[in-house]
N, C-alpha and C positions, 0 to 999 in steps of 0.2 A: 377323525374327529374324536377327542380323547373325553371320554365320559366323566360325568362330576361323581361324586359317591353320593348315597344316599342321603346323607348328612350333612351335606356342603349348604354354605353360610350365605345367602343374597347379598349384594349391596349395591349401593348406588352405580348406575350404567356411566361406564365412560364411554361420550358419543353412542356410536352403534353397537358397540361391546359390551356384551355383560359380564358384570365383576364377580366373581365365586368365591368361596375359600374355604377351606375343609383343615384338617387336624390328621393328613394323611401321607406329611412330608418325611415321613421317617424319623430316623436319628438325630435331631438337631441340637446346637446348642446356640448358646448366644456371647459366651465366654470362653472364647478360643483362645483368647488373648492368655489365658491361665496357663498354656505352654510356656510363654514367656516367663513366670512366674518361678513356674519347674526349674529353667534355665538359669534365673538369677538365685535360686536356693542351691542350684548345685554349682554355683562358683564361692556361696559363700559356708555351704554346710549349717548353716543355721538352724533350721529345724533338726537336724541332727543333734546339734550342741544343747538345744533346748530338751531334745528327747532323752539325751542322758542324763540329764538332773533330776528326772522325777521318775522315782520307782515306780514300779507296775506289781502289786501285790497279786494282779489275777494268776487263775490257775490258765498256764500255755495251753492246755487240753480242752480249757472250758472258751477260751479267748477267743472270738471271730475277726474282732477288729483290733489291726495293731496299734498300740499306741503314739507311734509318728504319722502312722496312716490318720488317726484322727486330730491329731495336732496339725498337719498338712490341711487336712481339710477346712479346718476351724480358720486357720492365717490366712490362707489364698481365699478363703470365703469372704472373711472382712475386706481381704485387699480389692475384691471383687465388686463391692459395694452392699454386700448382707449382713445387716449389723445382727441379727437375732438368731440366737439357735433352733425357733421354728421354722426360720428359711429351707432348716435341711433337710426337713419333711420332705422336700421335693427336690431339692440341690444333690442330696444322695445319690440320687440316679443320673445326673449330669454327665456325660462322658467327658467332658472337659476338666471337670473337678477331678472326675475317677483316675485320669491318667497322672493330672497335675499331681496328685495323692499316692500315686505309685500303687496304684488299683486296677485290677484287669477291669475295663469295658463292658461291664454287662448289665443288664436290665435285672435280670433274676437275683442278683447278689450285690444288692446297692450296699454303699457308705455307712457309717454310722447313724443311727438317728438322734433328734435332740434329747433324749431322754440318758442315752450311752453317754453322748458329748456333756452332758451338766454332769453325769457319775463323776469323768474326769475333772471336771473343774471343780467340783468339792472334796476332791481327795487330797487336794493341794495343802501341803502344811505349811510351816514358818521355814523351818529348816530347807527344804524347797525352793521356796521362794528366794532366799540369799543366793542359792546356786544358781539358780535363774538369772536372776540382777547381775552375777558377773559375766554371763553370757554377752550382755550386751556392751559391757566394757572390753571384751578380749574382741569381739566384733569389731570395734573401733580400732583398738591397735593392730588386727589382720589386714584391715584395709588401708592402713597406713604404711603395712611392712615392703612394699615394691616402692614406697616414696623417699626412701631415708629418714634418718631423724629428725623430726621438726624441730625448727628453733624456739617456736613461741605457740602457746596452746592457750587459748580464752574461752573458759569456762561461763556459760549462761547458765545462774540460777532464774530458775521463777516458778509461781506459784499461780493454779486459775482453782477456780471451783468447777465443784462438779456437781451438778444439782441430782437430788434424790427426791425421789414421789412415793417410796414404802417403807419399813421402817426396819432399814439394813442396820446389821452391827457397825458400831461406829456412827449413826447418825447422828447430829447436831443442828442446831441450828446458827446462822452465821447473821451477825448484825452488818455488815458492811455489804453483804452478798443478798440480804434481807430473805433466805431462805435456807432451807434442810440440803447440807451439801457433804461431799467431801472435799479437802482442799489438797489435792495431789501435788509433787514440789517433781519437776523435770529440769533436768540437766543437760544443755545441749553445749556440743564445741562446733560450731559453726552450723552445717546444716544435720550434723551427725547427733543422733539421739543417745545419749550415756546413762541416762538413769530416769526410769519414770514411778516413780514411788507415790502409792496412796497413801495418803492420812484423813485421819477426821479433823473436823474443821472447828473442834473447841482447844485450838492450839493456838501458838505464835507461828505467823507466816513462816517466820526463818526457825522452827525447830528442827532439829537434826541436819540441818544443813553443814554445820561444821564438821559434825563427824563423816558424812559423806565427800566431805572434802578431803578432809586427811585422808580416807581411805583410796580416790582418785589420786591423789598427789602421789600417796604412798606407789600408787601401782605404776603410774606413768614414769615416775624416777627411776621404779626397777628397769623400766625397758628403754625410755631413754636419760638417762643420767643428767644430762646438760640442759635439759629443757625447760624453757621459761612458761611459770605460768601464771594465769592474770583472771582471778576470780571479777565478774562483772553482774551487776544485777539491782535492781532499782531501792527504793528506800526501806521496803518492807523486811533487807535484809542487812541494813547497817548496824550492825551490834558491835561492841566493843573487844568482845571476846573471841567475836571471828576475825575482826583486824587484829587482835593482838597475837593472833593465832599465827596467820601472813603474816605480821611482822617477824615473829619468831622462826617461820619456817622459811623464809625466804620465796616468798608466795606475794604478786602483786596482787591490786583489787583498786577498782576503779567501782562506787555506789553510790545511788542518789542518796541524798541526804533531806529528810523532812525540815520544810521552815519552821522555826519559830522566830520568837521576838529578837531572842540574843541575836542569830544570824543576821535576820534583817536590819539590824542596828550596825551590825558590823560591815554590812554590805550594802547601807544606806548612801554612801557616796558615788555606784554606781547604778545604782537604782535611782536616785537624783537625776546623774547624768544623761541615762537613757531619757527619762523624761523630757531633760531641758532640748535634747536632739528630736524628741518629736513633737515637742511643740512649734521648735523652728521648722522642721519639713513635716510634720505631716503623714507620715510615713513611716513604717515599722522599724524599730530602732533595736540592736543587739551591742550589749559591751561585754567582755568578757576579762576577770581577772581573779586573783585568789588572795587568800591571808589565810592564817594559822587559828585554829579552832578546838576547842575540846569541850565537850558534855560535859556536868557535872559527875556523870558516870564512867565517862573516860580512864585510861588509864594513863595516857599524855594527850597533846597536840598532835593535829594530823592536817595535810595542808585539804585545803577546801577551795573549790573553783567556783565562782558565780557566773550565772549567766543572768545579766540584769537585762530582762525585753521587753519593751513597750510596744504592745500590739494597738490597733484602732479602738477592740473590744476592752483595752485596758491591761496594766501590769502581768507579766507573767515570769517571774523571776523561779529561776531553779539551781540547786545547789547539788554538789557532787563534791563526795572525799575520796582521795586518791592517793595511792603509794609511788604513782608512776609520773615519771617526768616530762616533758615538753611545754610545748604553750597551751594554756588554756584553751582557746578554742578548737586546736585541733583535737586536743583528750577530750571535748564536749561533743565535738560536731562527728568526729571518725572512729573514736572508740567507744564512749557511752553510749550515744545515741545509736551505734548499730548493733545492741542488745535488742531491738526492735524486730529483729528477723526472726529470734527465736520464739518469740509472741506469735509472728506467723505459722512456725510449725507446730505448735499446742495446737494453732485453731487446727491445721490439716491433721490432726490427729482426734481433736475431739470432735468434729465437723465430718472429716471426710473419712477419718478411720473408728468413728464410734466409740472413742477411748470411755465414752461417758455411760456404755451403757452397762453401769457397777450397779444390777437388780439384783444378784446374789442375795439370800441372806449374811452367810457370814464373810467377814472381812478379807480373808486368807483367799475366798474363789474369787471376789472381786479386783483382788491384786494381782489375782492371775490374768481377768478378764485384759487387765491395763496392758500386761506384760504379752498379752497375745494381740491386742491392737498395736501396741508397739512393734512387734515382731512384722509386722504387716508393712508397717513406716520402713522399717531397717531393709523389706524387700523390695519397696519401691525409690528409698533413697537410692538404694544400690543401684535398681537402674537407671535413675538419673546419672548418679556418679560413673560408672560404666560403661552405659551404652547409649545414652543421652547428651553427653557430653560435648557441645560446639554444633548443636541441633537447635531447632524452634524452639524445643520440647524441655530443652534444659532447665529451663527455671519454671516450667510448671507445676502447678498443684497437683497432687494428687486426685482430684476428682478428674481434673483435667486429662491427665494419665491414664486413667479408667477408661475414660467418654472414647478416646482416640487411640486405643491401642490394647486395651485388653476386651472390651465389649466388641466383639468380633464373632459374626454369623459364621456357622461352618455346618454343614449334615459332614456326620462320621458314620466310616464305613469299617468294621473292624471283620479283619481276618486272619487267617491259621498264624500269617507271617508277620503281618501290620496293622498299625490303626490308624489309618488316614482320614483327614481334616481337607473335607472340602469347601474351603472358605469363600465366603462369598466376592461373585468378581466385580462387585460394585463398591469394594472395601476403600475408602479415600486416601487410607493412607498404605498402601500396599510396599511402597520402595522405603518409605522410614522402617516397617516391619521389618522387613532383609535385611536392611540394615544393621539395625539394633542387635537381631539374632545372631551376625557375624561375630558384631563385637563381643557379646556373650558367649561365642564358640571356642574362645580363647583358651589357654591352659587352665586348669583348675589351681583354686586356691587350696591350700594346705586348711584342714580343718583344724579345729580350734580345740 
């Protein structure tokens, strides 16, 4: 009979058996799935690319923690569900995170402390941030290299609020959101993140979108000269200078258009038609049509699509301005409305990967934190694209991937020749775990 330790804890009995617990299990981890993240990063060389953008002014003779190790520690920690720097006070000794971050798994020499990681965040300057922003675009280009030149790219621009609870630099009150916040701008192409740009909230929601679009279009046409580029966004980005730039540079657009009395007057025949059809059937009615329209500030008339919808609750009329050809209903339902998927990706960033943890005092440090969260998203999205395609987890949210594939219990045994993870025998996703590791074991992608 095995003796219990003197500090054993007694729990409620299970029938005739005593239930006892202690903390003598040895080196254990609940995050053995960090090894999967390490394999994804090996394919992408993402963390190395980010590290190459950041100057390291420290004296090598006095440096204990490599910068690339600290980046790995922070990004993998976010992907594993640890949102705060304070979490790394205990995480720094986790053997799974140590191996993932390229550190020898020892208890005596843990990884960087929260204060060391904080110093890294606060020495990031504007020039470094510009270089880091380029990495996300280059990652997108590298990911498509094996697929051949794309025929079409749809760029989804969207802004969201990032609530603030301190006195951070760039803090302003936003009337629409009714709170102090930042107003980050995101650009996605499908599920792939291109731009995470932190902005103060005392600006127009479309500010800097034209400059960002210029940079993206220039880079994509350098790589894929014949690619068709479409800008897609809600009415917050419907600005005539942005549309004029698109018209002059061969970029198509489909943008929401805020309702006003002129639009409602021009669309009155179809709004009335939907109303008459509803009165006859008492069921939801939708009528699609198009007309030409120019606001007083616009440089020219443009094609506007109207969705005259009558719901049981009342009218629900929507307008869209576009340079695209095609049937109005198809453009609205199959093109414009698909921008909602980008909103889901932003929610993944904000809720699942803690992009809202912008509690540093300096704006540059908070932008860097947003990049760290975005890097964690890029890793998990690459896991979906490379290893989970065609599986039941292919469209899973990051929280589901974390729960089912990353949160794996294991006992860690370190010897001279190997580090062995004895993963839980009761882990229910053993076969999917093995298959995705096989998929990630292919040839390494060229570094950026």
